C-alpha positions in Angstrom: -35.3 5.4 -1.2 -33.1 7.3 -3.6 -33.0 6.4 -7.2 -29.8 6.7 -9.1 -30.2 8.1 -12.6 -29.4 5.9 -15.5 -27.2 7.1 -18.3 -29.2 6.8 -21.5 -28.4 3.6 -23.2 -27.1 2.0 -20.0 -28.6 -0.9 -18.2 -28.8 -1.2 -14.4 -27.5 -4.5 -13.1 -28.0 -5.9 -9.6 -25.1 -7.8 -8.1 -25.7 -10.6 -5.7 -24.8 -9.6 -2.1 -21.9 -12.0 -1.9 -20.1 -10.5 -4.9 -21.0 -6.8 -4.4 -18.1 -4.6 -3.6 -17.3 -4.1 0.1 -17.8 -0.7 1.6 -14.9 1.1 3.1 -16.5 0.5 6.6 -16.1 -3.3 6.0 -12.4 -2.8 5.3 -11.8 -0.9 8.5 -11.6 2.5 7.0 -14.7 3.7 8.8 -12.8 3.6 12.1 -11.1 6.9 12.4 -9.5 6.3 15.7 -6.0 7.9 15.7 -4.4 4.7 17.0 -5.6 2.8 13.9 -5.5 5.2 11.0 -3.4 8.2 10.0 -4.7 11.0 7.9 -2.8 12.9 5.3 -4.6 15.1 2.8 -7.9 13.2 3.3 -6.1 9.9 2.4 -6.4 7.0 4.8 -4.1 4.1 5.3 -4.1 1.5 8.1 -1.1 1.7 10.3 -1.5 -1.0 13.0 -0.2 -4.4 12.2 -3.6 -5.9 13.1 -5.4 -3.5 10.6 -2.9 -4.3 7.8 -3.3 -8.0 8.4 -7.1 -7.7 8.4 -7.3 -5.7 5.2 -4.8 -8.0 3.4 -6.4 -11.2 4.8 -3.1 -12.2 6.5 -3.1 -14.5 9.6 -1.3 -13.4 12.8 1.5 -15.8 12.2 2.4 -14.5 8.7 5.2 -12.0 8.5 4.3 -8.5 7.3 6.4 -8.3 4.2 6.0 -8.4 0.4 6.5 -12.1 0.5 3.2 -12.5 2.3 1.3 -11.4 -0.8 0.1 -13.8 -3.4 1.8 -13.6 -6.8 -0.1 -11.7 -9.4 -0.6 -13.3 -12.8 2.7 -13.2 -14.9 3.5 -9.7 -16.1 0.7 -8.1 -14.1 0.9 -5.4 -11.5 0.2 -6.5 -7.9 -3.4 -5.7 -6.8 -2.3 -3.8 -3.7 -1.9 0.0 -3.5 1.5 1.7 -3.7 1.3 2.8 0.0 0.5 -0.8 1.1 3.4 -2.2 -1.0 5.7 0.5 0.4 4.6 -0.4 4.0 5.2 -4.1 3.4 8.6 -3.5 1.8 9.7 -1.4 4.9 8.1 -3.7 7.5 9.7 -6.8 5.8 13.2 -5.3 5.9 15.6 -6.5 8.5 16.1 -3.0 10.1 12.4 -1.9 9.4 13.7 1.1 7.5 14.6 1.5 3.8 15.9 4.2 1.5 13.8 5.2 -1.4 16.1 3.2 -3.7 15.8 0.2 -1.5 12.0 0.4 -1.6 12.2 0.4 -5.4 14.6 -2.5 -5.3 12.4 -4.5 -2.9 9.5 -4.2 -5.3 11.6 -5.1 -8.3 13.0 -8.1 -6.5 9.5 -9.4 -5.5 7.3 -8.6 -8.5 8.0 -9.1 -12.2 5.8 -6.1 -13.2 8.2 -3.7 -11.5 11.2 -5.3 -13.1 9.6 -5.2 -16.5 8.6 -1.5 -16.0 11.9 -0.4 -14.4 12.3 2.4 -16.9 8.7 3.7 -16.4 9.2 6.4 -13.8 5.5 6.8 -13.0 5.4 4.1 -10.4 8.6 5.5 -8.8 7.1 9.0 -8.7 4.0 7.5 -7.1 6.1 5.9 -4.4 7.9 9.2 -3.7 4.6 11.0 -3.6 2.9 8.5 -1.3 5.8 8.5 1.2 5.4 12.2 1.6 1.6 12.2 1.5 0.8 9.5 4.2 1.7 10.4 7.8 2.3 6.8 8.6 5.6 7.1 6.7 8.4 9.1 8.5 11.7 10.1 7.0 14.7 9.7 9.2 18.1 11.3 8.3 20.9 8.9 7.6 23.8 9.1 10.1 26.8 11.1 8.7 28.9 7.9 9.0 26.8 6.0 6.5 27.7 6.2 2.8 25.2 7.2 0.2 22.7 10.0 -0.2 19.1 10.1 0.9 17.2 9.3 4.0 15.6 6.3 5.5 11.8 5.7 5.5 10.1 4.0 8.4 6.4 3.1 9.1 5.4 5.1 12.1 
């Protein structure tokens, strides 16, 4: 059995099994089947509706949208990752596609933290980065007949 070294002055604590952090395997990340997960720069994100529901603890009858998530404490950021929030924003939209600005707006509409931090560009930069990083997001050109700039993003 391998012993982890202790940092001088630090104490090792043993968590009870029922509160110990779950491994990635328990969350479904250990299944690398292409039909369930997409890989982009060694980053994994669930792509099937069933995997998303399982990881978020949603029942089959709950709509996959930002509204399915519990409200975080007032003024606090939601506990889900930016890729997950982006997925839910897109999947919860009527056409199942959103522009980058519409993703920002969906998050601001749903969560107070994003409204309070509208001028902090770091979360917006993170969304842009993650849309390009994860292969489950696909950019679709807007038809010439539609006004406005940018492209649509869909969950593939």
